[in-house]
N, C-alpha and C positions, 0 to 999 in steps of 0.2 A: 918424283913428285907428281908428274902427270898421271902416273898409274894410281897413286893414292887419291888424287883428285877425281879420277874416273871412278874408282872404287867407292869413294864417298858419294858421288852423284848417283851411282847405282843404288846404294843403300838408301839414299834420300828418296829416290823414285819408288823403291820397293815399300818404304814406310808410307809414302803418300798413297800408293795403291792400296795398301792394307787399311790406311785411314779412310780412304774413299769407300772401300768395300765395307768396312765397319759402319760407316755413316749410312750406306745404302741399306744394310741389314737393319740398322736402327730405324730408318725411315719406314721400311717394310713392316717392322714390328709395331711401330707407332700407328701406322695405317690400320693394321690388324686390330690393334687395341681400340682405335676409334670405331671401327666397324662393330666390334664386340660390345662396346659401350652403348652404341645406338641400338643394337639388337636387345641389349639388356633393358634399356628404357622402353622400347616397344613392348617387350614381354611384361614388364612391370605394369605398364598401362593396360595391357590386355588382361592381366591378372586382376587388376583393380576393377575393370569393367565386369569381368566374370563374377567377382565377389559381390559387386553391387547387384548384378542380375540374380544371383543366388539368394541374396538377402531379400530382394523384392519378391522373388518366387516363394520364399519361406513365409513372408508376411502375407502374401496372397493365399497361400495354403492355410495358414492359421485362420484368416478371415473366413475362408470357405468352410473349414472344419467347424468354426463357431456358428456360421449360418446353418450348417447341416445339423448341428446339435439343437439349434433353435427350432428348425423344422421338425426334428424328431420329437422335441418336447411338445410342439403344437399338435403333431399327429397323435401323440400319446394322450394329450388332453382331449382332443376330439374323440378319440377312441373311448376314453372314460365317459365323456358326455354322451356319446352314442349309447354306451352300455347303460348309463343312468336313464336316458330317455326311453330305452327299451324296457328297462325295469319299471319305469313310471307307467308304461303302457299296460303292464300286467295288472292283475287284480290287487287292490289295496291290501287285502288280507295276506297276500303272499309277500308283501314288502317287509313286514316286521314279523319275525318269528322268535319265540322264546324257547331257548333250549335249557334243559335242566343242568345244574352244575354237576361236574363229575364227582364221584365219591373220593377221589384222590385229593382234590383241592379243598381249600377252606371254603366255608359257606358264603363268605362275602365276595368271592370272585365268581361272578355269574357270567355266562356267555350269551350274548344276544347277537342274532344275525340281522343286520339292518341293510336292506337293499342289496343283499348278496355279499355284504362285507361283514365278516365276523368281528365282534367287538368283545374285548374282555375288560370288565370294570376293575380298576385298580384300587378304587376307594369307595366308600359308602355313597358319596354323591354321584359317582358314575353309575353305580349299581342301581340307585334309586331312579336316576334319569332313564336308563335303558329298560328297567323293569316297568316304569310307568308308561314309557312309550310302547312297549310290547303289550302291556295289559290294555291300554287304551285302544290300540289297534285291534286287539283280539276281540274287544267288546263291540267295536263298531261293525 
């Protein structure tokens, strides 16, 4: 009986050791899990910040592209106005020129060059307007 009691005590001690060892392993795993969860939260916050920065930069880029297009449009308009004022400075006779219609086209489509810009009349009203402008300028 004493031997069986000693054997039983040894088994109980071994079970307690195993239980303590399992608990220690479990605590270590739980601590690792906590560390990983904290790291995950930090990474999620960092990702959110990075996404916000990217969104802000994309919006800024979009605004800058829009401003650039506006500047290009203004520059193009100024270029057109500069050309127009340059053309105004030339002789009045050279501003309006009448060119004969081509033999290939119908007779009611006549081509008039006004201020260096060719115009094609698509209807009788356009034709009459450009013809009268060209004729009146040629007469003066």
